[in-house]
C-alpha positions as CSV (number, residue, x, y, z in Angstrom):
1,M,92.7,95.5,103.8
2,S,90.1,94.3,106.3
3,T,86.4,93.7,105.6
4,Y,83.4,95.0,107.6
5,P,80.1,93.1,107.2
6,S,78.4,94.5,104.1
7,N,74.7,95.3,104.5
8,T,73.2,97.6,101.9
9,G,70.5,98.6,104.4
10,T,72.8,100.0,107.1
11,A,73.4,103.7,107.7
12,S,77.1,103.2,107.1
13,A,76.4,101.7,103.7
14,A,74.3,104.6,102.8
15,L,76.9,107.1,103.9
16,Y,79.6,105.2,101.9
17,A,77.4,105.3,98.8
18,R,77.1,109.1,99.2
19,A,80.9,109.3,99.8
20,L,81.7,107.5,96.6
21,K,80.1,110.3,94.7
22,V,82.4,113.0,96.2
23,F,85.6,111.3,97.3
24,P,88.0,109.2,95.2
25,G,87.5,105.6,96.5
26,G,84.8,106.9,98.9
27,N,87.1,108.2,101.6
28,T,89.4,111.1,102.4
29,R,91.9,109.3,104.6
30,I,93.6,106.1,103.4
31,T,94.3,105.2,107.0
32,Y,90.8,103.8,107.6
33,A,90.3,102.3,104.1
34,M,88.8,98.8,104.4
35,K,86.6,96.7,102.1
36,P,83.7,97.0,101.5
37,F,83.7,100.2,103.6
38,A,84.5,101.3,107.1
39,P,81.8,101.8,109.7
40,Y,81.0,105.5,110.0
41,A,81.4,107.0,113.5
42,S,78.4,108.8,115.0
43,R,79.6,109.8,118.4
44,G,82.2,109.0,121.1
45,A,82.4,109.2,124.9
46,G,85.3,108.1,127.0
47,A,86.9,104.9,125.7
48,Y,84.0,104.1,123.4
49,V,82.6,105.1,120.0
50,W,79.3,104.4,118.4
51,D,78.9,104.0,114.7
52,A,76.1,105.3,112.5
53,D,74.1,102.1,113.1
54,G,74.3,102.5,116.9
55,K,76.9,99.7,117.5
56,E,79.2,100.3,120.4
57,H,83.0,99.8,119.9
58,L,85.9,99.9,122.4
59,D,88.1,102.4,120.7
60,L,91.8,101.5,120.8
61,V,92.5,103.6,117.7
62,N,91.6,107.0,119.3
63,N,91.9,108.8,116.0
64,F,95.3,107.2,115.4
65,F,96.6,107.8,118.9
66,S,95.8,111.5,119.2
67,L,93.0,111.2,121.8
68,I,94.9,110.2,124.9
69,H,91.9,111.3,127.1
70,G,89.4,109.5,124.9
71,H,86.3,111.1,123.4
72,A,84.6,114.2,124.6
73,H,86.5,114.6,127.9
74,P,84.3,117.0,129.9
75,D,87.2,119.4,130.8
76,I,88.3,119.6,127.2
77,V,84.8,120.1,125.9
78,R,84.2,122.9,128.4
79,A,87.5,124.6,127.4
80,I,86.7,124.4,123.7
81,T,83.1,125.6,124.2
82,A,84.2,128.6,126.3
83,C,86.9,129.5,123.8
84,A,84.7,129.3,120.7
85,A,82.3,131.8,122.2
86,S,85.1,134.4,122.1
87,G,86.3,133.7,118.5
88,T,87.8,130.7,116.7
89,A,90.8,132.3,114.9
90,F,92.5,135.6,114.6
91,G,95.1,137.3,112.5
92,L,96.8,138.2,115.7
93,P,98.6,136.2,118.4
94,T,96.6,135.2,121.6
95,E,97.4,134.3,125.1
96,H,96.2,130.8,124.4
97,E,99.4,130.0,122.4
98,V,101.6,131.3,125.1
99,L,100.0,129.2,127.8
100,L,100.3,126.0,125.8
101,A,103.8,126.8,124.8
102,E,104.8,127.4,128.4
103,A,103.1,124.2,129.5
104,I,104.9,122.0,126.9
105,C,108.3,123.6,127.4
106,R,108.1,123.1,131.2
107,R,108.1,119.4,130.7
108,S,111.7,119.1,129.5
109,P,114.8,121.2,129.4
110,V,115.4,120.1,125.8
111,L,112.3,122.0,124.8
112,Q,113.7,125.5,125.1
113,E,111.5,127.2,122.5
114,I,108.6,126.0,120.4
115,R,106.8,126.8,117.1
116,F,103.3,125.6,116.4
117,V,102.2,124.2,113.1
118,G,99.0,122.4,111.9
119,S,99.8,118.7,111.9
120,G,102.4,116.0,112.6
121,T,103.4,116.0,108.9
122,E,104.1,119.8,109.1
123,A,105.9,119.3,112.4
124,V,108.4,116.9,110.9
125,M,108.7,118.9,107.7
126,T,109.3,122.1,109.5
127,A,111.9,120.5,111.8
128,I,113.8,119.3,108.6
129,K,113.6,122.7,107.1
130,A,114.9,124.2,110.3
131,A,117.8,121.8,110.3
132,R,118.6,122.7,106.7
133,A,118.4,126.4,107.5
134,Y,120.7,126.0,110.5
135,T,123.3,123.8,108.8
136,G,123.1,125.0,105.3
137,R,123.0,121.3,104.1
138,A,120.3,119.6,102.1
139,K,120.3,115.8,102.8
140,I,118.5,114.0,105.6
141,A,118.7,110.5,107.0
142,K,115.9,108.4,108.3
143,V,115.2,104.8,109.3
144,E,114.1,102.2,106.9
145,G,110.3,101.6,107.2
146,A,109.8,104.5,109.6
147,Y,106.7,106.7,109.2
148,H,107.1,110.4,109.7
149,G,104.1,111.9,107.9
150,A,103.5,112.8,104.2
151,Y,106.5,115.0,103.5
152,D,108.3,113.7,100.4
153,H,111.8,113.1,101.9
154,V,110.6,111.1,105.0
155,E,108.2,109.0,102.8
156,V,111.3,107.5,101.2
157,S,111.6,103.8,102.1
158,L,108.4,103.9,104.0
159,D,107.2,100.6,102.7
160,P,110.0,98.9,100.7
161,T,109.5,95.2,99.8
162,P,112.0,92.4,99.8
163,Q,112.3,93.0,96.0
164,T,113.2,96.7,96.4
165,W,115.0,97.2,99.8
166,G,118.4,95.9,98.7
167,A,120.7,93.2,99.8
168,G,123.0,95.2,102.1
169,D,122.4,98.6,103.5
170,P,118.9,99.9,102.9
171,S,118.3,101.4,99.4
172,P,116.2,104.5,99.2
173,V,112.9,103.6,97.6
174,G,110.2,106.1,96.6
175,Y,106.8,105.7,98.3
176,V,104.5,107.4,95.8
177,R,104.5,107.3,92.0
178,G,106.3,110.3,90.7
179,T,108.6,110.9,93.6
180,P,111.3,113.2,92.2
181,P,114.7,111.5,91.8
182,S,116.3,114.4,93.6
183,V,114.2,113.6,96.7
184,I,115.5,110.0,96.7
185,A,119.0,111.2,96.1
186,D,118.8,113.5,99.1
187,T,117.5,110.9,101.5
188,V,119.9,108.5,103.3
189,V,118.1,105.4,104.7
190,L,119.5,103.8,107.8
191,P,119.1,100.3,109.3
192,F,117.3,100.3,112.7
193,N,119.0,99.2,115.9
194,D,122.3,98.5,114.2
195,P,124.7,101.2,115.5
196,E,127.8,100.2,113.5
197,R,126.0,100.1,110.1
198,A,124.0,103.3,110.9
199,I,127.2,105.2,111.9
200,A,128.9,104.0,108.7
201,C,126.0,105.2,106.5
202,I,125.9,108.6,108.3
203,E,129.7,109.1,108.0
204,R,129.6,108.4,104.3
205,H,127.3,111.4,103.9
206,G,128.3,113.4,106.9
207,S,129.3,116.7,105.3
208,T,126.0,116.9,103.3
209,L,123.5,115.8,106.0
210,A,121.4,118.4,107.7
211,A,119.5,116.0,110.0
212,V,119.0,112.5,111.2
213,V,115.3,111.9,111.9
214,I,114.4,109.2,114.4
215,D,111.3,108.0,116.1
216,P,112.5,106.1,119.2
217,L,109.4,103.8,119.0
218,P,108.6,103.6,115.3
219,S,105.1,102.2,114.7
220,R,105.8,100.9,111.2
221,V,109.0,99.3,112.3
222,G,107.2,96.9,114.6
223,L,106.6,99.3,117.5
224,I,109.8,98.2,119.1
225,A,112.0,100.6,121.0
226,A,115.4,101.9,119.7
227,T,118.1,100.4,121.9
228,S,120.1,102.6,124.2
229,D,123.3,101.8,122.2
230,Y,121.6,102.8,118.9
231,L,120.3,106.2,120.2
232,K,123.6,107.0,121.9
233,A,125.5,106.2,118.7
234,L,123.2,108.5,116.7
235,R,123.7,111.3,119.2
236,E,127.5,110.9,119.2
237,V,127.9,110.8,115.4
238,T,125.5,113.7,114.7
239,Q,127.3,115.9,117.3
240,R,130.7,115.0,115.9
241,L,129.7,115.7,112.3
242,G,127.6,118.8,112.9
243,I,124.3,117.1,112.0
244,L,121.1,117.9,113.9
245,L,119.3,115.0,115.6
246,V,115.6,115.3,115.3
247,F,113.3,113.2,117.4
248,D,109.9,112.5,115.9
249,E,107.7,112.3,119.0
250,V,104.4,112.9,117.2
251,I,103.2,109.6,118.7
252,S,105.8,108.8,121.3
253,F,105.6,112.0,123.3
254,R,102.9,110.2,125.3
255,L,105.4,107.7,126.8
256,H,106.6,110.1,129.5
257,H,105.7,113.4,131.1
258,G,108.8,114.9,129.6
259,G,108.5,113.1,126.3
260,A,110.2,110.1,124.8
261,H,113.6,111.8,124.7
262,T,113.4,112.1,128.5
263,L,112.4,108.5,128.9
264,F,115.3,107.3,126.7
265,G,117.8,109.7,128.2
266,I,118.8,111.5,124.9
267,S,118.9,115.2,124.2
268,P,118.0,115.8,120.6
269,D,118.4,119.1,118.9
270,L,114.8,119.3,117.8
271,V,111.6,117.5,118.7
272,A,108.6,117.2,116.4
273,L,105.3,117.0,118.3
274,A,101.6,116.6,117.5
275,K,98.6,114.4,118.4
276,V,98.2,114.4,122.2
277,I,99.3,118.0,122.6
278,G,96.2,119.2,120.7
279,G,93.5,117.8,122.9
280,G,91.8,116.2,119.9
281,L,92.1,119.1,117.5
282,P,94.6,119.5,114.6
283,V,98.0,120.4,115.9
284,G,101.8,120.1,115.3
285,A,104.8,121.8,116.8
286,V,108.6,121.9,116.6
287,A,110.6,122.5,119.8
288,G,114.2,122.4,120.8
289,R,117.5,124.2,121.3
290,R,117.2,128.0,121.4
291,D,120.0,128.6,119.0
292,V,118.5,126.2,116.4
293,M,115.0,127.7,116.9
294,A,116.5,131.1,116.1
295,V,116.2,130.3,112.4
296,F,112.5,131.4,112.8
297,D,113.4,134.7,114.5
298,W,112.3,137.6,112.3
299,R,113.5,140.5,114.6
300,D,116.7,141.3,112.6
301,G,115.2,141.0,109.2
302,K,114.1,138.0,107.0
303,P,114.8,134.9,109.1
304,F,116.6,131.9,107.7
305,L,113.3,130.1,107.8
306,P,110.2,132.3,107.4
307,A,107.2,130.2,108.5
308,G,103.5,130.8,109.0
309,G,100.2,129.1,108.6
310,T,96.6,130.4,108.6
311,F,95.5,128.2,111.5
312,N,98.8,127.7,113.3
313,A,98.3,128.2,117.1
314,N,94.5,128.8,116.6
315,P,92.8,129.5,120.0
316,L,90.6,126.4,119.9
317,T,93.5,124.0,119.4
318,M,95.7,125.8,122.0
319,T,92.9,125.8,124.5
320,A,92.1,122.1,124.0
321,G,95.8,121.3,124.1
322,L,96.3,123.1,127.4
323,A,93.4,121.3,128.9
324,A,94.8,117.9,127.7
325,M,98.3,118.6,129.0
326,T,97.0,119.8,132.3
327,L,95.2,116.5,132.7
328,L,98.2,114.5,131.7
329,T,100.1,114.5,135.0
330,P,103.0,112.1,135.8
331,A,100.6,110.1,138.0
332,V,98.0,109.8,135.3
333,L,100.6,108.7,132.8
334,A,102.1,106.2,135.2
335,E,98.6,104.7,135.6
336,L,98.0,104.6,131.9
337,N,101.3,103.0,131.1
338,A,100.7,100.4,133.8
339,L,97.4,99.5,132.1
340,G,99.4,99.2,128.9
341,D,101.7,96.8,130.6
342,R,98.7,94.8,131.8
343,L,97.3,94.6,128.2
344,R,100.5,93.4,126.7
345,A,101.1,90.8,129.4
346,G,97.5,89.6,129.0
347,A,97.8,89.3,125.2
348,T,101.1,87.4,125.6
349,A,99.2,85.0,128.0
350,V,96.4,84.6,125.5
351,F,98.9,83.6,122.7
352,R,100.7,81.2,125.1
353,D,97.6,79.6,126.3
354,L,96.3,79.0,122.8
355,N,99.8,78.0,121.5
356,A,99.1,80.6,118.8
357,P,102.0,82.0,116.6
358,W,101.4,85.6,117.6
359,Q,103.2,88.2,119.6
360,I,102.7,91.8,120.9
361,T,105.1,94.6,121.0
362,G,105.0,98.2,122.3
363,L,105.7,100.4,125.3
364,G,103.7,102.5,127.7
365,S,100.1,102.9,126.4
366,L,101.0,101.7,122.8
367,F,100.9,98.2,121.4
368,R,101.1,96.3,118.1
369,L,100.0,92.7,117.3
370,H,102.1,90.5,115.0
371,P,101.0,87.3,113.3
372,H,104.4,85.5,113.9
373,Q,106.9,84.9,116.6
374,R,110.1,85.9,114.8
375,P,112.4,88.2,116.9
376,I,111.7,91.7,115.7
377,H,114.6,94.2,115.6
378,D,113.9,96.2,112.5
379,Y,111.5,96.7,109.5
380,R,112.7,93.6,107.7
381,T,112.1,91.3,110.6
382,C,108.7,92.8,111.2
383,Y,107.7,92.6,107.5
384,P,104.8,90.1,107.2
385,T,104.5,87.3,104.6
386,P,101.4,87.2,102.5
387,V,99.9,84.5,104.8
388,E,100.7,86.6,107.9
389,R,99.2,89.7,106.3
390,E,96.0,87.7,105.6
391,A,95.9,86.5,109.2
392,L,96.3,90.0,110.5
393,S,93.5,91.2,108.2
394,R,91.2,88.5,109.5
395,L,92.0,89.3,113.1
396,H,91.3,93.0,112.5
397,R,88.0,92.1,110.8
398,H,87.0,89.8,113.7
399,L,87.7,92.4,116.3
400,L,85.8,95.0,114.4
401,E,82.8,92.7,114.0
402,H,82.8,92.1,117.7
403,G,83.1,95.7,118.8
404,V,86.8,96.4,119.2
405,L,88.7,98.9,117.1
406,I,92.4,98.6,116.4
407,T,94.2,99.9,113.3
408,P,94.4,97.7,110.2
409,T,98.2,97.3,110.9
410,G,97.4,95.7,114.3
411,S,98.3,98.7,116.4
412,G,96.4,100.3,119.3
413,A,96.6,102.9,122.0
414,L,95.0,103.1,125.4
415,S,93.3,106.3,126.7
416,T,93.0,107.6,130.2
417,P,89.2,106.8,130.6
418,M,90.1,103.1,130.2
419,R,90.0,100.8,133.1
420,E,90.9,97.2,133.9
421,A,87.4,96.0,132.6
422,D,88.2,97.6,129.2
423,V,91.5,95.7,129.0
424,E,89.7,92.5,129.9
425,R,87.1,93.2,127.2
426,F,89.9,93.5,124.7
427,L,91.7,90.4,125.9
428,S,88.4,88.3,125.7
429,A,87.8,89.6,122.2
430,L,91.4,88.9,121.2
431,R,91.2,85.4,122.5
432,D,88.1,84.7,120.4
433,A,89.6,86.4,117.3
434,V,92.8,84.3,117.5
435,I,90.8,81.1,117.8
436,A,88.7,82.1,114.8
437,V,91.7,83.1,112.7
438,T,93.7,79.9,113.5
439,A,90.7,77.5,113.1
440,P,91.2,75.1,110.2
């Protein structure tokens, strides 16, 4: 974990001291855990956030890639403010949910119907439950090292080590202490970007598999794209064996106006959505084929999958999401993705100029830094050594100390308020950080 300068007299230090009295470990999200404590955010505007001590940071985390329009976009703030004056939640449906559903489904013919939930974890979980309800099967398959939220089955083999991942095909490994053996037994773990081995794994379990869950740009697997051959192989074998193909686009929906499945030219059966579709508020959704989505349909009695949620499709989220999706036009996305290309090319140039053993991966407006130059094609080739892990921690710490926020794993995301000057600011800070990290 990275370290932020410790100063007992700072506002962040005081807040952390209070947090230690009410939160285990002093925080409520492990994603921003760092020693001795993370700086506390005070406010955000556009591409920047200010911490409780008034320090400005270029924000390339954007609440873990959910704020594609940055902080406090005026159109989104106005929409939320106007909606809140009319009520924040109801025990009845509202037009707001219909409007956002229409806006999302218009983006791709794959998204024939949609169901809103409360988070990305719920979106993936609900997609898996829908696949089980539709097929009558229990098992699922997922890629080794891929992150799909906090549902037990997709946490399997999230962070295996060389000591646990097995010598051949990936072995299913529990992520948290106490993972039920039945969960591990019902989860098939696939190698990434190896079509032949993945097909063989799926065929061995074909009659028991309800779904294959795939993120076409998995952040924890190096943020490298699935190859066309790999995705086509998954689509062919799942169709042949009656298994549903579920695309997790919780993060990768931002890659294209029609979503990642449109960019990659694949038609999955279900798509899990979240993050950018909520305009900065909590959200999740499952969308896909009409006949599959019929498992939620209650009109002829108890559906195969009864599903509800107190704050699902709440007006504030639906309103914020509609504003965000309206702003996210093909032209805006093209400009944002081009800026991402500029950032990755600039980082590559920094590493080359410094003869530094680093590389950058990613696509569109997403990137990830790696403290080595090994070719990355799956989780195992991405997996850092202890020395590399320490180098990444030091780089993260240096950037944080100099006003640039990336995730502790070295990932980042651009937002639409960012301009060329912001990319140059990042590249300048990155150059200084690499020099500092590699200095004897």
